[in-house]
C-alpha positions in Angstrom: 4.0 -27.5 -4.8 2.2 -30.4 -3.3 0.7 -32.9 -5.6 -2.4 -34.8 -4.3 -2.0 -37.4 -7.2 1.5 -38.1 -7.0 2.3 -41.7 -7.4 5.5 -42.3 -5.6 5.5 -39.6 -2.7 2.8 -39.6 0.0 1.4 -36.2 1.3 3.4 -36.7 4.4 6.8 -37.2 2.6 6.0 -34.4 0.3 5.4 -32.1 3.4 8.5 -33.3 5.1 10.5 -32.5 2.0 9.2 -29.1 1.7 9.5 -28.5 5.5 5.9 -27.4 6.0 3.1 -28.7 8.3 0.7 -31.0 7.0 -2.2 -29.3 8.8 -1.6 -26.3 6.4 -3.0 -28.3 3.4 -6.2 -28.4 4.9 -6.4 -25.0 6.5 -8.8 -22.6 4.9 -8.5 -19.1 6.0 -11.8 -17.7 7.6 -13.0 -14.6 5.6 -14.1 -11.5 7.4 -17.7 -11.3 8.3 -20.1 -9.0 6.4 -20.1 -6.7 9.4 -16.5 -6.5 9.6 -16.2 -5.6 5.9 -18.7 -2.9 6.4 -16.9 -1.5 9.4 -13.6 -1.5 7.4 -15.3 0.3 4.6 -16.7 3.0 6.9 -13.2 3.4 8.7 -11.6 3.8 5.3 -14.0 6.6 4.3 -13.7 8.2 7.7 -9.9 8.1 7.7 -9.9 11.0 5.2 -12.2 13.2 7.6 -10.5 12.4 10.9 -7.1 10.8 10.4 -6.1 12.0 13.9 -8.7 9.5 15.6 -7.1 6.8 17.6 -8.8 3.4 18.8 -10.9 5.1 21.7 -12.4 7.8 19.4 -13.0 5.2 16.6 -14.7 2.8 19.0 -17.2 5.6 20.1 -17.8 6.8 16.4 -18.6 3.3 15.5 -20.9 2.9 18.6 -22.7 5.9 17.4 -23.0 4.3 13.9 -24.9 1.4 15.6 -22.2 -1.3 15.9 -21.5 -2.9 19.4 -17.8 -3.2 19.1 -15.0 -3.3 21.7 -11.5 -1.8 21.5 -9.8 -5.1 20.7 -11.9 -5.4 17.5 -11.4 -1.9 16.4 -7.6 -2.2 16.9 -7.4 -5.5 14.9 -9.4 -4.0 11.9 -7.4 -0.8 12.2 -4.1 -2.8 11.9 -5.6 -5.1 9.2 -6.5 -2.3 6.9 -3.4 0.1 7.7 -5.2 3.0 9.5 -2.3 5.4 9.9 -3.3 7.7 12.7 -0.9 10.9 12.8 0.2 10.1 16.2 0.6 6.3 16.1 1.8 3.9 13.3 -0.5 1.0 12.4 0.6 -2.6 11.9 1.6 -2.1 8.5 4.4 0.2 9.6 5.7 -1.8 12.5 9.3 -2.6 12.2 10.9 -5.7 13.3 14.2 -6.2 15.2 17.0 -6.0 12.6 15.2 -4.1 10.1 17.1 -1.3 8.2 15.8 2.3 9.2 17.0 5.3 7.2 16.6 9.2 7.7 14.0 11.3 6.3 15.8 13.3 3.3 13.1 15.3 1.9 13.0 18.1 4.4 13.9 21.3 2.8 14.9 19.6 -0.4 13.7 21.5 -3.7 12.4 18.8 -6.1 12.9 20.3 -9.6 13.5 17.3 -12.0 12.2 14.0 -13.3 13.4 11.0 -11.2 14.9 13.2 -8.6 12.5 11.6 -5.9 10.0 8.8 -6.0 7.6 8.0 -3.2 6.1 4.6 -2.5 3.2 3.4 -0.3 0.5 0.8 0.3 -3.1 1.4 1.0 -6.2 -0.7 1.7 -8.9 -0.9 -0.9 -12.3 -2.3 -0.3 -14.4 -4.3 -2.8 -18.0 -5.4 -2.7 -16.9 -8.6 -1.1 -13.5 -8.4 0.8 -10.5 -6.1 0.0 -7.1 -6.0 -1.3 -4.0 -3.8 -1.0 -2.7 -1.3 -3.4 1.0 -0.4 -3.9 1.9 2.6 -6.1 5.1 4.4 -7.0 4.7 8.2 -7.9 7.4 10.8 -9.3 7.2 13.7 -7.0 8.2 16.4 -9.6 5.6 15.3 -12.1 3.0 13.4 -9.9 3.2 10.8 -12.6 2.4 7.2 -11.3 5.4 5.2 -12.3 4.0 1.7 -11.4 1.3 0.1 -9.3 -0.2 -3.2 -8.4 -2.6 -5.0 -6.2 -2.4 -7.9 -3.8 -4.2 -9.8 -1.2 -1.2 -9.7 1.2 1.6 -7.1 2.0 5.0 -8.6 1.3 8.5 -7.2 0.8 8.6 -9.5 -2.3 5.6 -7.8 -4.0 6.7 -4.4 -3.3 10.4 -4.9 -4.2 9.2 -6.5 -7.5 7.1 -3.6 -8.5 10.1 -1.2 -7.8 12.4 -3.4 -9.8 9.8 -3.1 -12.7 9.6 0.6 -12.4 13.5 1.0 -12.4 13.7 -1.3 -15.5 11.0 0.8 -17.3 11.7 4.4 -16.2 15.4 4.4 -15.0 16.8 4.9 -11.4 15.6 7.6 -9.2 17.9 9.6 -7.0 16.0 9.0 -3.9 12.9 6.8 -2.9 10.9 7.8 0.1 8.6 5.4 2.0 7.3 5.0 5.6 9.0 2.6 8.1 6.8 -0.3 7.2 8.3 -3.9 7.4 8.2 -4.2 3.7 10.5 -1.1 3.2 12.8 -1.9 6.0 13.4 -5.3 4.9 16.8 -6.5 3.6 15.3 -7.4 0.1 13.8 -4.0 -0.4 16.8 -1.9 0.8 19.5 -4.1 -0.9 17.7 -3.5 -4.3 17.8 0.1 -3.8 21.4 0.0 -2.6 22.4 -2.1 -5.4 21.1 0.5 -7.9 22.7 3.4 -6.0 19.4 4.9 -4.9 19.3 7.0 -1.7 16.9 5.6 0.9 14.6 8.1 2.5 11.9 7.1 5.3 9.2 9.1 7.1 9.7 9.9 10.6 7.9 7.5 13.1 4.2 8.6 13.4 4.6 11.3 10.5 2.4 10.1 7.8 2.4 13.6 6.6 6.0 13.3 5.5 4.7 11.3 2.7 1.9 13.7 2.0 2.0 13.6 -2.0 1.3 9.9 -2.1 -1.4 10.3 0.6 -3.2 12.7 -1.6 -2.9 10.4 -4.5 -4.6 7.6 -2.4 -7.4 10.3 -1.6 -7.8 10.9 -5.3 -7.9 7.2 -6.1 -10.5 6.3 -3.5 -12.9 9.3 -4.0 -12.7 9.3 -7.9 -12.5 5.5 -8.5 -12.9 3.0 -5.6 -15.9 4.7 -3.7 -17.8 5.3 -7.0 -17.6 1.7 -8.0 -18.5 -1.4 -5.9 -15.8 -3.8 -7.6 -16.9 -7.4 -7.4 -13.4 -9.1 -7.1 -9.7 -8.6 -7.6 -10.1 -9.0 -11.4 -12.7 -6.1 -11.6 -10.7 -4.0 -9.1 -7.5 -4.3 -11.4 -9.6 -3.4 -14.5 -11.1 -0.4 -12.9 -7.6 0.9 -11.3 -6.0 0.3 -14.6 -8.6 2.6 -16.3 -8.2 5.2 -13.5 -4.4 5.3 -13.4 -4.3 5.8 -17.2 -7.0 8.8 -16.7 -4.9 10.1 -13.7 -1.6 10.1 -15.8 -2.8 11.2 -19.2 -6.0 13.1 -18.8 -6.7 14.5 -15.4 -5.3 18.1 -14.9 -3.4 18.4 -11.7 -4.1 21.3 -9.4 -0.7 21.6 -7.7 0.9 21.5 -11.3 -1.1 24.6 -12.4 -3.6 22.1 -14.0 -0.9 20.5 -16.2 -1.5 16.8 -16.9 1.1 14.6 -15.3 2.0 12.7 -18.5 2.6 16.2 -20.3 4.9 17.3 -17.6 6.6 13.9 -17.5 7.5 14.1 -21.2 8.6 17.7 -20.9 10.9 16.9 -18.1 12.3 13.7 -19.9 
């Protein structure tokens, strides 16, 4: 870490040792404008009504809401928040050259037991000022949320660490399914799963419905928690989500489970 008060090494020498550019010390990221934050909040809510909208339709829809906005700005905000149009993938799921892509293993698979299949994903979460990203792991048999976390950036290290915690706490699943996002195609993430003997499954390109169970979780989290509370900051957001996920796992009857509570089914299946 850079120490402004170091008595022996100047800032220039410290930056040279760490191989970082000195201008980065003085750079402060420009936050999104209030209007952009409002647009992103509206897009997040609109996604669950029209997930098939692309840039052109969203531009027209926003224009009808009173915003003077061009396609370039719409595209940037969509990529920033991870809008997953059914027929095209967002920036959060672009893969890089050399990434590790795996086939979708869940087609026709009957999921009948605990820890047979976990699903993982990232979603955008708005706050009163700003936004963060939410990562979650769900057991598909019981719909139990195995682990979750929030961050202001989407990195492979963040996702891999939460999966490692889940494995240490709940054991190894047979399969983990994700989209083809760069976090999940990274060497760090895929190596963790390979080292633990976990099969890797990935949605087909442009097929967010392959991970439909965790998409339904996101809808529940946002309509039952996030949209009902204007969380001031990351601390308040974490506290609110902690309460909600405890409610989701231990109190909320799940319709697709014949109104069994996920934690009850999880304990029965253990």
